[in-house]
C-alpha positions in Angstrom: 125.8 89.0 117.2 125.8 85.3 117.9 123.1 83.3 119.7 125.7 82.6 122.4 126.3 86.3 123.0 122.6 87.2 122.9 121.6 84.6 125.5 124.7 85.0 127.7 123.0 87.4 130.3 120.4 84.7 130.9 122.9 82.0 131.6 121.7 79.8 128.7 124.5 78.1 126.8 123.8 78.3 123.1 125.9 77.7 120.0 127.7 80.7 118.3 125.3 80.8 115.4 124.8 84.3 113.8 121.5 85.9 114.7 119.8 87.6 111.8 116.8 89.1 113.6 114.3 88.9 116.5 110.5 88.9 116.1 107.3 88.0 118.0 105.5 87.5 114.6 105.9 84.0 113.2 105.0 85.5 109.7 108.2 87.5 109.8 110.5 84.7 110.8 113.4 84.0 108.4 116.4 81.6 108.7 118.6 82.7 111.5 115.9 84.5 113.5 115.0 84.2 117.2 111.3 83.8 117.7 109.8 85.2 121.0 106.5 83.6 121.8 104.3 86.3 123.5 100.9 85.6 125.0 98.2 87.7 123.4 96.5 90.6 125.1 93.0 89.7 126.3 90.4 92.3 125.1 86.6 92.2 125.5 85.9 92.0 121.8 88.1 89.1 120.7 90.0 86.1 121.9 93.7 86.8 121.9 96.3 84.9 119.9 99.2 83.2 121.8 102.6 83.2 120.3 103.3 79.7 121.8 100.8 78.3 119.3 103.0 79.5 116.4 106.3 78.0 117.6 106.2 75.1 115.1 105.5 77.5 112.3 108.5 79.6 113.3 110.7 76.5 113.4 109.6 75.5 109.9 110.6 78.9 108.7 114.1 78.6 110.1 114.1 80.0 113.6 117.4 79.0 115.4 116.1 79.6 118.9 112.8 80.3 120.8 112.0 82.3 123.8 108.7 81.6 125.7 107.0 81.3 129.1 106.0 77.6 129.0 108.1 74.6 130.0 108.9 73.2 126.5 111.4 70.8 125.0 112.4 72.0 121.5 115.0 70.9 118.9 116.6 74.3 119.1 117.9 76.3 122.1 114.9 77.4 124.2 115.0 80.2 126.8 112.1 80.0 129.3 111.3 83.4 130.9 108.7 84.7 133.3 107.7 87.6 130.9 108.1 87.2 127.2 107.4 90.8 126.4 110.0 92.1 128.8 112.5 89.6 127.4 111.7 90.7 123.8 112.6 94.3 124.6 115.8 93.4 126.4 116.9 91.0 123.7 116.1 93.5 120.9 118.0 96.2 122.7 121.0 93.9 123.1 120.8 92.6 119.5 120.9 96.2 118.2 123.8 97.2 120.4 121.9 99.5 122.8 121.5 102.3 120.3 119.7 104.5 122.8 123.0 105.1 124.5 124.2 107.0 121.4 121.1 109.2 121.1 119.4 111.8 123.2 115.8 110.7 123.5 112.7 112.9 123.8 109.4 111.1 124.4 105.9 112.3 123.9 102.7 110.8 125.3 99.1 111.9 125.8 95.6 110.9 124.9 95.4 113.5 122.1 98.1 115.6 120.4 101.0 113.1 120.5 101.6 113.0 116.8 101.4 116.8 116.2 103.6 117.5 119.3 106.2 114.9 118.3 106.3 116.1 114.7 106.5 119.7 115.7 109.3 119.0 118.2 111.2 117.1 115.5 110.8 120.1 113.2 112.1 122.5 115.8 115.2 120.4 116.6 115.9 119.9 112.9 115.5 123.7 112.2 118.1 124.4 115.0 120.6 122.1 113.4 120.1 119.1 115.7 120.0 116.1 113.4 117.0 114.2 114.8 115.1 111.0 114.1 111.3 110.9 114.5 109.2 107.8 115.3 105.5 108.5 115.3 102.1 107.4 114.1 102.2 109.6 111.1 105.9 109.4 110.0 109.3 108.0 110.5 112.2 110.4 109.8 115.9 110.1 109.9 116.8 113.8 109.9 114.8 115.0 106.8 114.6 111.6 105.2 111.1 110.3 105.3 110.0 106.7 105.8 106.5 105.2 105.7 105.0 104.6 109.1 105.0 101.0 110.6 101.4 99.9 110.3 98.7 100.9 112.7 100.7 101.0 115.9 101.6 104.4 117.3 104.7 102.8 118.7 105.8 99.6 117.0 107.1 96.5 118.8 110.4 96.5 120.5 112.5 95.0 117.7 111.3 97.7 115.3 111.8 100.5 117.9 115.4 99.4 118.6 116.1 98.7 114.9 115.0 102.2 114.0 117.1 103.7 116.8 120.1 101.6 115.6 119.8 103.0 112.1 119.5 106.6 113.5 122.6 106.1 115.6 124.6 104.5 112.8 123.8 107.5 110.6 125.3 109.8 113.2 122.1 111.5 114.3 122.2 113.3 117.7 118.6 112.9 119.0 115.4 111.0 118.5 111.8 112.0 119.2 109.5 109.1 120.0 105.7 109.2 120.1 105.0 106.8 123.0 101.5 105.3 123.4 100.0 103.9 126.6 99.9 100.6 124.8 103.6 100.7 124.1 104.3 101.5 127.8 101.9 98.9 129.2 103.1 96.2 126.7 106.8 96.9 127.3 107.6 97.9 123.7 109.9 100.7 124.9 111.4 98.9 127.9 115.0 100.0 128.6 114.6 103.5 127.1 115.4 106.6 129.2 114.5 110.1 128.1 116.2 113.4 128.4 112.8 115.0 128.1 109.4 113.4 128.5 106.3 115.3 127.4 102.8 114.5 128.7 100.4 116.5 126.5 96.9 115.5 127.5 94.8 112.9 129.2 91.2 111.8 128.5 90.2 109.1 131.1 87.7 107.3 128.9 90.2 106.3 126.2 91.6 102.8 125.6 89.7 101.2 128.5 89.4 98.1 126.5 93.1 97.5 127.1 93.8 99.2 130.4 90.5 98.4 132.2 90.4 101.6 134.3 91.2 105.2 133.9 93.7 104.8 136.8 95.6 102.0 135.0 95.5 104.1 131.7 97.0 107.1 133.5 99.6 104.9 135.3 100.8 103.5 131.9 101.3 107.0 130.6 103.0 108.2 133.8 105.7 105.6 133.1 107.2 107.9 130.5 107.5 110.7 133.1 109.2 108.3 135.6 111.8 107.4 133.0 112.6 111.0 132.0 115.2 113.4 133.4 112.9 116.3 132.9 109.1 116.1 132.5 107.2 118.7 130.4 103.6 118.5 131.7 100.3 120.0 130.8 99.3 122.1 133.9 95.7 120.9 133.4 96.6 117.2 133.8 94.8 115.2 136.6 97.0 113.8 139.4 99.6 116.5 138.6 101.1 116.3 142.1 101.9 112.6 141.4 103.9 113.6 138.4 105.7 116.6 139.9 108.0 114.5 142.1 110.9 114.9 139.6 112.3 117.9 137.7 109.5 119.3 135.6 108.3 122.2 133.5 104.6 123.1 133.2 102.9 124.4 130.1 99.4 126.0 129.7 97.5 128.3 132.1 99.3 128.4 135.4 102.5 127.0 133.9 105.9 128.4 133.2 105.3 128.2 129.4 102.0 129.7 128.3 100.2 131.5 125.4 98.4 134.8 125.6 96.1 136.6 123.2 95.3 133.5 121.0 93.9 134.5 117.7 92.6 131.9 115.2 93.0 133.1 111.6 92.3 131.4 108.3 96.0 130.5 107.9 96.7 129.5 111.5 97.2 130.6 115.1 98.8 133.7 116.5 99.7 134.2 120.2 102.3 135.6 122.5 104.6 132.8 123.8 105.7 133.3 127.4 108.6 131.2 128.8 111.3 131.4 131.4 113.7 132.1 128.5 111.7 135.2 127.4 108.6 136.1 125.4 107.8 136.6 121.8 105.1 136.7 119.1 104.4 133.3 117.7 102.6 132.0 114.6 101.7 128.4 114.0 100.2 127.6 110.5 97.7 125.1 111.8 93.9 125.1 112.2 92.4 124.4 115.6 92.8 126.3 118.8 93.5 123.0 120.6 96.9 123.1 118.7 98.0 125.8 121.1 98.6 123.1 123.7 100.7 121.1 121.2 102.7 124.2 120.3 103.3 125.0 123.9 104.4 121.4 124.7 106.8 121.2 121.8 108.2 124.7 122.5 108.7 123.9 126.2 110.5 120.6 125.3 112.7 122.4 122.7 113.6 125.2 125.1 114.4 122.7 127.9 116.6 120.8 125.4 118.6 124.0 124.9 117.2 125.7 121.8 117.1 129.5 121.8 113.7 131.2 122.0 114.2 132.9 118.6 114.9 129.6 116.9 111.7 128.1 118.5 109.6 131.0 117.2 111.1 130.7 113.7 110.4 126.9 113.8 106.8 127.3 114.8 106.2 129.7 111.9 107.7 127.3 109.3 106.0 124.1 110.4 104.2 122.5 107.4 101.7 120.5 109.5 101.1 116.8 109.9 99.7 114.5 107.2 96.1 113.6 108.1 95.8 116.2 110.9 93.5 119.0 109.7 95.1 118.6 106.3 93.5 120.8 103.7 93.1 119.0 100.4 91.1 121.8 98.6 90.2 125.4 99.7 87.9 126.6 96.9 85.1 126.6 96.0 84.4 124.3 98.9 87.0 123.2 101.5 88.0 119.5 101.9 89.9 118.6 105.1 91.3 115.2 106.2 91.7 114.5 109.9 92.5 111.5 112.0 89.6 112.2 114.5 88.3 108.8 115.3 86.7 109.2 118.8 83.7 111.3 119.9 85.9 113.9 121.6 88.4 114.3 118.8 85.6 114.5 116.2 83.8 117.1 118.3 87.0 119.2 118.4 87.6 118.9 114.7 84.0 119.8 113.8 83.9 122.8 116.2 87.1 124.1 114.7 85.9 123.9 111.1 82.5 125.3 111.9 84.1 128.6 113.0 85.5 129.1 109.5 82.8 127.5 107.3 80.4 129.9 105.6 78.1 127.2 104.3 77.3 123.6 105.4 79.6 121.3 107.2 79.5 117.8 105.7 81.1 114.8 107.3 82.4 111.4 106.2 83.2 109.1 109.2 83.1 105.5 110.4 83.9 103.6 113.5 86.5 100.9 113.9 85.5 97.3 114.6 87.0 95.3 117.4 87.1 98.4 119.6 85.0 99.8 122.4 81.4 99.8 121.0 80.7 103.0 122.9 83.0 104.8 120.4 80.5 104.3 117.5 77.7 105.7 119.5 79.7 108.7 120.6 80.7 109.4 117.0 77.1 109.1 115.8 75.9 111.6 118.4 78.6 114.1 117.7 78.1 113.9 114.0 74.4 114.5 114.4 74.9 117.5 116.7 77.7 119.3 114.8 77.6 118.3 111.1 74.8 119.4 108.8 75.0 116.0 107.2 77.0 112.9 107.9 77.9 110.0 105.6 78.5 106.9 107.8 80.9 104.5 106.2 83.6 101.9 106.9 86.7 102.5 109.0 88.6 99.3 109.7 85.6 97.2 110.6 87.9 94.1 110.7 85.9 90.9 111.5 82.9 92.8 112.9 79.8 93.1 110.8 80.0 96.5 109.1 76.2 96.8 108.8 75.9 96.5 112.6 78.5 99.2 113.2 76.8 101.6 110.8 73.4 100.8 112.3 74.7 101.6 115.8 76.0 105.0 114.5 72.7 105.7 112.7 70.6 104.9 115.8 72.8 107.3 117.9 72.5 110.0 115.3 68.8 109.5 115.0 68.3 110.1 118.7 69.9 113.5 118.2 67.8 114.3 115.2 70.7 114.2 112.8 70.8 114.0 109.0 72.8 111.1 107.6 73.3 108.5 105.0 74.7 105.0 105.3 77.3 104.4 102.5 79.3 101.2 103.4 82.0 101.7 100.8 84.4 104.5 101.9 85.5 105.5 98.4 81.8 105.9 97.4 81.0 107.8 100.6 83.8 110.3 99.9 82.5 110.8 96.3 78.9 111.2 97.5 79.9 113.9 100.1 82.1 115.8 97.6 79.3 115.7 95.0 76.9 117.3 97.4 79.3 120.1 98.5 78.6 123.6 97.3 80.5 126.9 97.4 81.4 127.9 101.0 80.9 124.3 102.4 83.5 122.3 104.2 83.8 118.5 103.8 85.6 116.7 106.7 86.9 113.2 106.0 87.5 111.9 109.4 88.9 108.7 111.0 91.6 107.5 108.6 94.0 110.5 108.4 97.5 109.4 107.6 96.8 105.6 107.6 97.9 103.6 104.7 95.6 100.5 105.1 91.9 99.9 105.3 91.0 96.7 107.2 88.2 94.7 105.9 87.7 91.3 107.5 91.2 89.8 107.9 92.6 91.8 104.9 94.6 95.1 105.2 94.0 96.8 101.9 96.1 99.7 100.6 94.5 103.0 101.4 95.4 106.7 100.9 92.7 109.0 102.0 94.2 112.0 100.3 94.6 110.2 97.0 91.0 109.0 97.1 89.8 112.5 97.8 91.9 114.0 95.0 90.6 111.3 92.6 87.0 112.1 93.5 87.6 115.8 93.1 89.1 115.3 89.6 86.1 113.1 88.7 83.9 116.0 89.7 86.0 118.6 87.7 88.1 120.0 90.6 91.9 119.9 90.9 92.6 119.9 94.7 95.5 121.7 96.4 98.4 119.5 95.3 101.0 118.0 97.6 100.2 118.1 101.3 102.6 118.3 104.3 105.7 116.1 103.7 104.1 114.5 100.5 104.8 114.4 96.9 102.3 115.3 94.2 100.0 112.6 92.9 
């Protein structure tokens, strides 16, 4: 596409120069790119960056045009807009040839359970012969081909979203499952997308208030997915449900059209009777945690609404290999080692309660709290750790530019108020080794907070990180072998 064609809908005359890419990150600019200057998001804990301050850097790197919100005179074509983020999404969609028109889109949002539900829905569709892409926190997939996730974002920026969908469409895939965060909806990363099915899994009103400000604004951001979907699959326990039921919908959970009966949690997973408008059947999901029933119901409802037969859904549930970093068992004997992404008080509480039910000995915990995030999170984690773990090792988890010692001290003070047993071990690798070295037969060690993530943020650096590899290395150093490859992973 040429610059002239890209800017035509805006009425800006531009030369027919070939456009090689679009970005809002000046570090990614290459010759032939269009740079979109986006004002930063104001958050309580840090001063936002402003893309307008990086225009000269983008020009030095070869940007052939700039988009921004200020009145500027530049030596390249400049498109002034009222909303740079909105323009970024529309330009990215146009640049990539509106790939969403060639795919059936299924979106998944929620405070908790998005990644598992999206991954399970992708698995169900693939198992039924529907070639499907997956864009989620934990994985990118083009059919069965796996790609590494795009950094820390649940949903990447619009150029990456549309670029991924373009690749899926060009490969002839039929559908795409997108994990859609409230950040992505509020910050217009998925503008222009419409969904055949939109799934709203869960809602916790005290999440992400540093961005949204109020629970009402947070809910409103997630509700945008429902508004853009032909059919909404909704948790019957959601607040403000009447507000969401104004369009075609399917409810799951108690009181809904899709629900589970007779839930039994076994060592290898969950068994229940799945009831749906398409019939009923006995289901098995090889995942730990009774809370995964909601994720199974959500994915099943979406798959059935898409057109999959009930028998195919039941077979797909039983063959699901799990999600990397979500209750992922690294070692079973003589003590169990589990990796989970739990990084808030509520999610950590659910993880510890789940593991307690099947732990014969002590429950040991390695956990941190992220810097440049709501400070209440570290207190919640400290309190939950003290109440539900026999011993906690408080350590780093992306402290970024905040003082790690202060974060650990806040967690320790919260744990001390609950009478908890804990150690402060700033280095995460050392903390994991310390916890594993204390474990005895029948114990469970939970490594919480990092899950699938592939970086550890210290200061301004994003260092390579693989929680599973670190755990396996520590186990080998202690004379254990671990369980080998995890879900969707190769052996180490």
